[in-house]
C-alpha positions as CSV (number, residue, x, y, z in Angstrom):
1,X,0.2,0.1,0.0
2,X,1.6,3.2,-1.0
3,X,0.4,6.7,-0.8
4,X,-2.9,6.2,0.8
5,X,-4.7,9.0,2.8
6,X,-7.2,7.9,5.6
7,X,-9.0,10.5,7.8
8,X,-11.7,10.8,10.2
9,X,-12.0,7.1,10.9
10,X,-14.2,5.7,13.7
11,X,-11.9,2.9,14.2
12,X,-8.2,2.5,12.8
13,X,-6.6,3.8,9.7
14,X,-5.0,0.6,8.6
15,X,-5.5,-2.8,9.9
16,X,-2.8,-5.5,8.9
17,X,-4.3,-8.8,9.9
18,X,-2.3,-12.4,9.7
19,X,-0.3,-11.0,6.9
20,X,3.2,-11.1,6.3
21,X,5.7,-9.2,3.6
22,X,3.4,-6.2,3.2
23,X,4.8,-2.8,2.4
24,X,3.0,0.4,3.8
25,X,4.8,3.4,2.6
26,X,4.0,7.3,2.2
27,X,0.5,6.8,4.0
28,X,-1.4,9.6,6.0
29,X,-3.6,8.9,8.7
30,X,-5.7,11.7,10.2
31,X,-7.9,11.6,13.3
32,X,-8.7,8.2,14.3
33,X,-10.5,6.6,17.3
34,X,-8.3,4.1,18.7
35,X,-5.2,3.0,17.2
36,X,-4.1,4.0,13.9
37,X,-1.6,1.8,12.1
38,X,-2.4,-1.6,13.7
39,X,-1.1,-5.1,13.4
40,X,-3.9,-6.9,14.7
41,X,-3.4,-10.4,16.0
42,X,0.3,-10.8,16.8
43,X,1.2,-13.1,14.1
44,X,2.2,-10.6,11.5
45,X,6.0,-10.6,10.5
46,X,8.3,-9.2,7.9
47,X,6.0,-6.1,7.2
48,X,7.6,-2.8,6.3
49,X,6.0,0.4,7.7
50,X,8.0,3.4,5.8
51,X,7.7,6.9,5.9
52,X,4.0,7.2,7.2
53,X,2.4,9.9,9.3
54,X,0.2,9.3,12.0
55,X,-1.8,12.3,13.4
56,X,-4.4,12.4,16.0
57,X,-5.2,8.8,17.0
58,X,-7.4,9.2,20.2
59,X,-8.5,6.8,23.0
60,X,-11.2,4.5,22.1
61,X,-12.7,1.3,23.6
62,X,-11.6,-2.4,23.3
63,X,-13.8,-3.9,20.3
64,X,-16.0,-6.9,20.9
65,X,-14.3,-10.5,20.1
66,X,-11.1,-8.7,19.3
67,X,-8.1,-11.2,18.5
68,X,-5.8,-10.0,21.4
69,X,-7.7,-9.5,24.7
70,X,-5.1,-7.1,26.3
71,X,-5.5,-4.5,23.7
72,X,-7.2,-1.5,25.1
73,X,-7.6,0.5,21.7
74,X,-6.2,3.4,23.7
75,X,-5.0,5.9,20.9
76,X,-1.5,4.6,19.4
77,X,-0.3,6.1,16.2
78,X,1.5,2.8,15.5
79,X,0.5,-0.4,17.5
80,X,1.8,-4.0,17.3
81,X,2.4,-7.0,19.5
82,X,5.1,-8.7,17.4
83,X,8.2,-6.8,16.6
84,X,9.6,-8.9,13.8
85,X,8.7,-6.1,11.4
86,X,10.2,-2.9,10.0
87,X,9.5,0.7,11.0
88,X,11.5,3.3,9.5
89,X,11.1,7.1,8.7
90,X,7.7,7.1,10.5
91,X,6.3,10.1,12.3
92,X,3.5,10.0,15.0
93,X,2.2,13.4,16.3
94,X,-0.6,14.4,18.5
95,X,-1.8,10.8,19.3
96,X,-3.5,10.9,22.7
97,X,-1.6,8.1,24.4
98,X,1.1,6.6,22.3
99,X,3.4,7.4,19.4
100,X,4.7,3.7,19.0
101,X,3.3,1.1,21.2
102,X,4.6,-2.6,21.4
103,X,2.2,-4.6,23.9
104,X,2.1,-8.3,24.4
105,X,0.7,-8.7,27.7
106,X,0.3,-12.0,29.7
107,X,-3.5,-12.5,30.0
108,X,-5.3,-15.1,31.7
109,X,-6.5,-17.9,29.4
110,X,-4.6,-16.4,26.4
111,X,-1.4,-18.0,25.0
112,X,1.2,-15.4,23.7
113,X,2.9,-18.5,21.7
114,X,1.4,-17.5,18.4
115,X,1.8,-19.0,15.0
116,X,4.6,-17.0,13.4
117,X,6.3,-17.4,9.9
118,X,9.9,-18.6,10.0
119,X,12.6,-17.6,7.6
120,X,12.3,-20.8,5.6
121,X,8.5,-20.3,5.2
122,X,7.2,-22.6,7.9
123,X,5.0,-21.6,10.6
124,X,5.8,-22.4,14.1
125,X,4.5,-21.2,17.7
126,X,6.6,-18.7,19.1
127,X,6.3,-16.4,22.4
128,X,6.0,-13.0,20.5
129,X,7.7,-11.3,23.2
130,X,11.0,-12.8,22.4
131,X,10.9,-11.4,18.9
132,X,13.2,-8.6,18.1
133,X,12.8,-5.8,15.4
134,X,14.0,-6.3,11.9
135,X,14.6,-2.6,12.0
136,X,13.3,0.3,14.1
137,X,15.1,3.5,12.7
138,X,14.6,7.2,11.8
139,X,11.3,7.4,13.5
140,X,9.8,10.4,15.3
141,X,7.1,10.9,17.8
142,X,5.8,14.2,19.6
143,X,2.7,15.5,21.3
144,X,1.6,12.0,22.9
145,X,2.1,11.0,26.6
146,X,4.4,8.2,25.4
147,X,6.7,8.5,22.3
148,X,7.7,4.8,22.3
149,X,6.4,2.2,24.8
150,X,7.8,-1.1,24.7
151,X,5.9,-2.7,27.6
152,X,5.5,-0.4,30.7
153,X,3.2,2.2,31.8
154,X,3.9,5.1,34.3
155,X,2.7,5.7,37.7
156,X,-0.6,6.9,36.4
157,X,-1.1,3.6,34.4
158,X,-4.5,2.0,34.1
159,X,-4.8,-0.1,37.1
160,X,-3.8,-3.3,35.4
161,X,-0.7,-5.3,34.8
162,X,0.4,-4.8,31.2
163,X,4.1,-5.5,31.7
164,X,5.8,-8.4,29.7
165,X,6.7,-10.2,32.9
166,X,10.5,-9.5,31.9
167,X,10.3,-11.7,28.9
168,X,12.2,-10.3,25.5
169,X,14.7,-11.0,23.0
170,X,17.9,-12.6,23.9
171,X,21.2,-11.0,24.4
172,X,22.2,-11.7,20.8
173,X,19.1,-10.2,19.5
174,X,18.0,-7.2,21.6
175,X,15.6,-4.4,20.6
176,X,17.6,-2.2,18.6
177,X,16.5,1.5,18.3
178,X,18.3,3.6,16.1
179,X,18.0,7.4,15.1
180,X,14.7,8.0,16.9
181,X,13.7,11.4,17.9
182,X,11.2,11.8,20.6
183,X,10.1,15.3,21.8
184,X,7.2,17.1,23.6
185,X,6.0,14.0,25.3
186,X,5.6,13.2,28.8
187,X,7.5,9.9,28.7
188,X,10.3,8.7,26.1
189,X,11.3,5.1,25.8
190,X,9.3,2.9,28.2
191,X,11.0,-0.6,28.1
192,X,9.5,-3.2,30.3
193,X,11.9,-4.2,33.2
194,X,14.1,-7.1,32.2
195,X,14.3,-6.3,28.3
196,X,17.5,-5.9,26.6
197,X,17.5,-2.6,24.5
198,X,20.0,-0.7,22.4
199,X,19.6,3.0,21.9
200,X,21.7,3.9,19.0
201,X,22.3,7.6,17.8
202,X,18.8,8.2,19.3
203,X,18.1,11.3,21.2
204,X,15.2,13.3,22.6
205,X,14.7,17.2,22.7
206,X,12.5,17.3,26.0
207,X,11.7,14.9,28.6
208,X,13.1,12.2,30.7
209,X,14.7,9.0,29.6
210,X,13.2,6.4,31.8
211,X,15.5,3.7,31.6
212,X,18.0,3.9,34.3
213,X,17.1,1.3,36.7
214,X,16.1,-1.4,34.0
215,X,18.1,-3.9,32.2
216,X,19.1,-1.7,29.2
217,X,22.3,-1.7,27.1
218,X,23.4,1.6,25.4
219,X,25.2,0.8,22.2
220,X,27.3,3.0,19.8
């Protein structure tokens, strides 16, 4: 999908459901109730989101019979539950809660081991919390409560456990965030405690980095 313009959506701009190897480039979303650019069921992999603009995603309500029970549909410009995708040169601005949000929260009665396509084309069940980014680079967020949230709420969170229980990629395949700019937000990168994270050439213009006491690696 290249060059689409979606506006005044009552729910989502673009939903990717159970799809691999999709390219979404040069698209603009303006004013959505709930998440904007959205990977729906956590099995999506090897997709590319490149040079898209998300403006004005606002908090909605969880949908009936939605694929992932922990998703609160609470206003992310970009939302996903499986990081095995590429996010490059995207901008999220004036989204109510999140610019970029990765969420894969342990939930009673739901198995986070989901069927994910492997490099050889087969499909295997994998705990999606353990999958690293293919690329997360040159992205920007501003005007949201959280610029980039990788699994942890602030002290004013919604009264529910939404952390990833310290489960994440291994030491050879950490989350790598490159050349990312986050400004005019309440919070900046929010990794869940226990995750391995490399911040490379990334910076902020305003706000605190909330990473000091977590298991975070700073790479150059």
